[in-house]
N, C-alpha and C positions, 0 to 999 in steps of 0.2 A: 255234308249237309245238303238236303234237298231244298230247292228254292222254288217258291210258288210265284207265278207271274199273273197279273191281271192285265188283260189286253185293253188298251184304250187308244183309239185311233191307230190300230195295228202296230202300236209301239209297246214292246214289253217293258214293264216297270217293276223292279224288285220291291216287294212290300215288307215281308218278314221272313224269319228263318224258323224251321222246325227241326226236331231231332232227326237222326238218321232213320229213314223209312226203309221198308223192305223192297224187294225187286219189282213188285207190281206197281208200286208208286213211281219208281224211277222210269219204268216202261211207259206208264200213262203220261208222265211228264214229258218224255221225249216225243210221243205222238202228239201231245198238245201243242208243243212248240212247232212241229213240222206242219201242223194243220191250222196255224193261227189265221191264215187268210180266209179260211172257210168258217165264217161266223156260226153257221148252223151246227157244224160238227164241234166247234169249240165249246158251246154250251153243253152239249151232250157229254163231252169228255170232262168238263168242269164238274158236272154232277157226280160222275163216277169218281173223279178225283177226291171230292169232298167226302163221299161215303168211304172210300178206301182209306183216306187219312184218318177218319174217325175210328175205324176198326184197328188200324195200325197203331194209333196213339193209345187206344185203350189197352191193347196188348202190351205196348211199351211201358205204360204206367204201371200195369199189373206186375210186370217183371221187375220194375225198379222199386216196388214197395218193400220196405224192410220188415222182416219178421220180428215180432215183439210179443212179450207176455205181460200179463197184468194180474195182480192179486189185490183183493180188497176184503177186509174183515169187518162185518157189520153185525152187532155193534162192536166198537173197538174197546169197550170196557165191559167186563162180565163179573158176576159174583156167583160162581158155581157151588152153591151151598145146598142144592136140592130143595129149594123152597118154591120152585116153579117160576121164578122171576129172574130173568137175565142169567140163566144157568149156563148158556153156551153162546158161541158166536158162529155166524155163518160165513164161511170163507168162499168167496167167488173167484174162480180161476178162469182166465181167458187167454187165448192165443190169437194173435193177429198176423196175417200174412200167409203166403202159399208154401213157404219153405217147410219141408217135412222135418218134424221133430222126432228124434230117435228115442228119447227117454225123459221122464219127468221125476222130480223129487220135491218133497215139501218138508222143510226142517222148522221146528219150533224151538227158538233159542231164548235163554234167559238173558238178563242184563249183563251177565259176564261173558256171553257168547257161547255158552255150553248148550249143546243140542239135548233137549229133554224129551223130544218126541220126533220120530222120523216116519214119513210115508213116501211111497214111490210107486210109479206105474211104468211098465215096460213100453207101452205104446199109447193107448188112448188115455187122455187125461180127463177126469171127471170135471164137470163144470162147477159143481157145488159140493162142499163137504162141511161138516160141523165139528167144532172142537169144544169139548165140555170141560176144559181145564185140567185134563189128566195127562200124565206122562206116559212113556212107553210101557210102563208096568201097570197102567191103569190106576195109578195113585194120584190124588189131588196135588197139584203143584202149589208151592208157596205163593202168597201174595207178592206181586211185583210186576215189573214191566217186561213184556216179552215181544219178540219179533218173529213173525211168520214169514219164512223165506221160500219162495218158489224158484226152482232151478230147472231149466230146459236145456237138453243137449242136442245140438244140431249136427249136420254133417261137418266133416273136417275138424272135429273136436271143438266146434264153436259152442260156447255156453252163454245162455241168457239167464238173468236173475231179476226178481222183483220181490219187494217185501212190503209188509203191512204191520203196524204196531198193534198190540193188544195189551190191556192192563187187566190183571186178575186181582180182585179185591173182595175178600169175604169177611174182612174185619170191620167192626164198627169204628166210627171216629173216636179219637181219644182227646183228652185235654184236661185243663184245670182252670178254676176261677179263684180269684182273690178278692178281698174287700178291704177298703180303708174309708173311714176308721171302722174298727170292729164294733164299736159302740157309738151310736149317733142319736141326736135329739132333734127330731123334726118339728121344732116349735117356732121356727122363723125368727130366731134371735140372732141369726147371722153366724152362729158357731156350730159346726158339725150338724148342719141341717139335712144332709143327704149322705147316703152310703154310695161309694164309687166301686163298682165291680170291674175287675180286670179280667179279660178272657184270653186264653191261649189254647187253640185247638189244632189238631193234626189229622190228616187223612191222606191216603194214597191217591184218591181221586180229588173230589172237592166237596165242600159242605153244600147241601141243597136247602136245608131248613134247620132252624134252631129255636129253642125255647129256653128262657131263664125263668125257672119256677121258684118262687119264694113261699114257703109254707110255715104255718105256726106250729106250736108244740103238739097240737093234735093232728097234724098232717093236713090241715085245711089250707087250700091255696089262698094266700093273701094277695100276691101280685104275680102277674104273668107277663113277661116280655117275650115277643116272638118275631121272627122275620125270615126272609128268603136269602139264600146265599150264605156267605161267611158272616158270622156275628161281628159287630163292631168291637174294637179293642177295649172300649170302656162303656159301661152302662150305668147310669145314675138312677138311684131310687130315692125318692123324696119321702118315703115312709107311708105313702098312701096306698090304699088297696085298689084292685082292678075294677071293682064293681061300683062303689059309691064315691070313690075319689076322696075318701076321708083317711086321716092318719090312723094307722093301725094301733091297737093297744100296746102298752109297754110289755116287753117280753123278749124271749130269744126266738129267732127265726132261722130256718135252714134254707140255704140257696143252693141250687144245683142246675147245671145246664144240660139239656137234652139235645142231642145232635143226630142228624140224619144226612148221609152222603148221597151222591148222585145215583148210587146203585141200591138205594133204600136200605143200606145197613144202618142200624141205629144203636146208639149207646148214650150214656150219660156220665158226667163228671162226678167225682166225689163231692158230697155235700159239705158246705162250710157254714159256720154259725155267724150270725150278726145280731147284735143286741139293739133293740129300740128302747131308748131311755126317755120317758116323758116325765119331767118334773111336775108333780101335782101342785095344785094351787093351795098351798097351806098359808093361812093368814098368821103372820108373826108380827108382834109389836115390840117385844123385848130384845129380839135377836135380829141380826142382819144375815141374810142368806145370799151366797154368791155361787154361781155355777162356774167351775173350773174344769180343766182337762181331766183331773182325777175323779171329779164328781161334784156334789153339792157341799159347800163348805160353810161352817158357822164358826166365827172367830169370837171367843168369849174372853173378856179381860179378867185376869186373875184377881185384880183389885176388887171386883164385884163379887167374885165367887169365894175368895179365901181371905183370911186375915194375913197380915204381913208375916212371911216366913212360915206359914202354916199350910197344912194340906187337908184341913177339915172344912167342909162346905158350911158357909154361913146361911142362915135362914133366908136372907135377902136374895140368894141365888136361885131359890126354888122356882120363882116365876119364870125366869129365862130358861131354866132347865126343863120345865114342863112343856115349853114350846118346842124344845129340842126333842122331847119324847114324842110329841105329835108328829114332828117332821120325820123322825126315824121310823115310826110305825107306818108311815105312808109308803115306805120301801121295805116290805117284809123280807125280801129275798136278797137284799144288798148288805154287804159287809160295811162296818162302820169303824173308821180309824179315829182314835182319840190320842192326840199328841200334846204333851205338855212342854212349855218353853219358859225360860227365865231370862233375866238380864245377866250382866257379867259381874254383878256385885257378889262377892264371896268366892269360894273355891269352885273350880269346875266340877269336882266330885260331888260337893254338897248340892250345887244347882241341878245336876242331873238326877240325883236322888229325889229332890223336892219336886221336880217337874214330873217324874214318873208317879210319885205318890198322889199328886193332884189329878193326873189323868186317870189313875185307878179309882179315885174317889168319885169322879164323874161317871165312870163306867158302872160302879156299884149303884149309884143313884138311878141310872137308866135301867139297870137290871131289876131294881126294886119296883119299877113301874111295869114290869111284865115283858121286857125285851130280852130274848135269849142271850146268855153270856157268850155263846159260840159266835155271835155276830161281831164281837168287838176285837179290834187289834189295838192294844194299848202300848204306847211308847213314851219315854221321857228323853228329850234332847238337851235339856239344860240350856246353856247359852250358845249352842252350836249353830242355831239358825235364826239369827236376829232379823227383824224386819225394819229396824230403825237403829240410829246411833245410840250406843250405850254411854256416850259422853255427856248426854243431857238428861235431865229428869223426865222430860216428855218422851224421849226415846226409850228410856228404861221402862216407863209405864206401858208402852206399846209392846215391848218385847216380853213382858210378863203376861202370858196368855195361854189359853188352851184351845186348840183347833180340833173341831169335830167335823169329819168328812164322811158323807154317805158316798161310798165308792161306787163307781159304775161297775155293773156286774161283768165278770169275766165270762167268756163263751163257755157253755156247758159241753 
């Protein structure tokens, strides 16, 4: 190690160490020490020494710099579908250092490590090349994750490598949506007031934009949800439209999600049906109307409709049944279930036959009022579904009944 001295009061003092210098530095150092008593010559030699050290150290650092290579693919995600947008990536190649490189090679590998394209140069490496997503046979590569590996061969069989990732994605995002419940009533009664859409989307890159479009039976957009990035897992619709914030009319609606990924590939999910069921305001005095999971139910006592043990309608039943007619006609597209029930007095076979005949009698009355017979589902359960105890007279009266249910429409 060469040692530099600064002279103070003619006494040399060691200050710091430098790496090994060349012969001229050691020669000047010896002359400097021999002439320390001559201050004028000292400063002259000091200037020369500093300049020599600067030159020597620069050369020393240049020699010690390691040779390296660098590769960078921009952009690292491409969609080579010949639409003029992100069809290729620019691969920047760089060599750092003075050591001579004998040969270069560029391998493009898939996620299994297989080389799908190879390029090489015997001497000079290009600074920039483009890759359009094709393999060595000029065929488009499948969507997937790839690695571009640059290899440089130096003297003494020394090999340098550098790599950069690239994602190829020409496919639109995929996914599906679901809805619960499939029939809902946005009337603020606290029961099934909203439809909850569940989302499940997939893409090789990531979702950039999304829309959930809900259209009516004519294809008109009733509601549109949209956002940036991945959609939320759940989206709630309260039955209101996008424009006036009013509840949409009763009917069947179609919902589908439109997706666009970061490479501007776009697609949409299959459409699903959701039913908006709005109970109309029908004024009823003789019957009680109750909304249940299956639909709107009217419970009529057999004691008012029929004589004991009989299936023929009494004249006194017409007033209540006419209100049922008005209610059923308010839902022209809905099926109507008519179910007869009895108490447990008598045999099970007799009770089942009687309950069916009573349900059929009511269906015939409604048909006579202009309601299509195809809408009715008629059943007799006899004593199978009691709503009260058959051990008491009051319980038996409750069990002798006919239930008329306007069913919520199934998805079309």
